[in-house]
N, C-alpha and C positions, 0 to 999 in steps of 0.2 A: 611374657607379660608384655601385654598391649598398651601402648601410651596413648591416651587420648587427649586430644588438644581441646580448649575451651571453643575455639572457632578454627577449624582446619583451613577455612579460606582467607583469615586473616592475613594481610600482606599482599594478597593477590589482587590485581585490578583485573577488571571485566575486560574482555577482548573488545566488545563493541559497547559502547556507552553513548546514548543519545545526549543531545545538546539540552540544555536548561532553556527555559523562555527567554533568558537574559541573552543567551548566546544566540539565538534565533531572530536577528535584527533584520527588519524589512530590507530586501535586495539580496540577502543570502540566498545562493542558488547551489544546486547539486544535481546529480543524476544517479540513477541506480544502475546496478547490472541489468544484464537482460533474462528473460525467460521465456523459453519456447513452449508454448501449450500444446500439449500432445493429445492423440486420442485417448489415451487411458486418462489423462486429466479430465477431459470433457465428459467421459462415460462416468467416472467416479462422481464429479461435482454434480451433473445433472441427476443422478441416481440418489444422491446424498440429499439434495434439496427438494427434488421432486418436480423439478422443471422439464418434464418429459415430453416436450414439444417435438414434433415431427423435425422441426428445423435443425434441432441438435442431435438428431439420431438417423436420419435419412437423407444421405447426400443427394438424391434424385428430387426429393422434395424441395431442397433448397434451391437446386438448378432450376426446377420447373418455376419457381418462384422469383427468378431474377438474380440469384446468388451465384458465385463461382466456386463454391465448396462447402464443405461442413463448417457450419457456424458455432463460435463460441458464444454462451450467452453474456450479455452485457454485464450482467452482475457477476460472473465470474471474472471477466476482464477487470473490474473495478477490485474485486477481493484479491485477485493475483498482483494487481497493481499497489494495493495496500501493503501486502506481503512484502514486496519489494522495496517498498518505503521503509518499513519497519526494520526489515533485515539490513538495509543500508546504514542503520545506525542514527539515523536522525532523531528519533523519539524512543531508541529501544532502552527501556529502564527509566525513562523520564516521562514518556506518555501517560497521562491518568485518565482521560476520558476523550472518546470522539463525539462531539457535540452536534455537529451540523456539516453538510454539505449541499452544493449546487452541482449538478451533475449532468454533461452533455455528452452523448455518445454521437461521434462524428462521422464513423465508417465502420463497416462489419470486422471483426476479428475472425479468423479462420483457423481450424486445426492447422498446426505447423507454423503459425507467425510467431515471431519472437517480440515480446513487449518489453518496452524500457521507459521509465518514467523520470521526467525532470521536474524538480519541486523549486519553486521560489516563494520565499517569504515575503508575504504582502502586507501582513499587520501583526503586531505585538503590543500586548498591554497586560499590566499585572491584575490580578483578581483583587477584589475588595478584602478579601481575609486570608490569611495564610500566606504561604511562600509559594505562590503558584502563578502562573500567567496563561493568558489565551494567545495562541497562535494561529494565523490564518496563513493559508499558503494557496497557490495555484498549482496545481498538479496537471502535468500534460503527458499523456501516454501515447508513444510513438511505436508503430510496427517496425519490422527490419527494412522496409522501404524507406523510412524517414516520414510516413504519413501520420497526421495526428489522428488517432482512433478513439480519443476519449480526453475530456477535460474535465476537472472537478476542483472544487475549492473548500477543501476540509477546514474546519475549525476545531481546534483540540485544546484541551485543558492540559498544561505541562508543568512539571516540577520546577522549582526554582534551585538556586545554587545551594542554599543552606537549608533545604527541605529535609526534615526529619522523617519523611514518609518512606 
């Protein structure tokens, strides 16, 4: 006979749980782990989303146009940076919506580069309804040489401490 529990996960905390808007005070800073962007990553991404520009498939085309290797699409760098931020736990389980961002690409990312993101909370406020808040951060993406490759400032809707969501 198998015993069934009403909630077999009761009593277990999540390994990574994001911070509530109240915990994300201006000046809070952290950095993510790194992620090396591989050839397979680029081929999969450009095929999946349909950005099949020669710059992303043809190394010689890139060299002929002033680059030093196979380029990674900027939108892919942004997507991977966001993945690192979420995996890092800052909003894992507490993020409710990505509302806006301003984004600047500073320098190319190439196949084989490793990116890391620093995050600094620049704004925090409660919403007018419910137990939610708006968090603004400045996210800076670096390559393995410490060069800034991208900066963006996401605005997110985030759960509060006592949110029943």
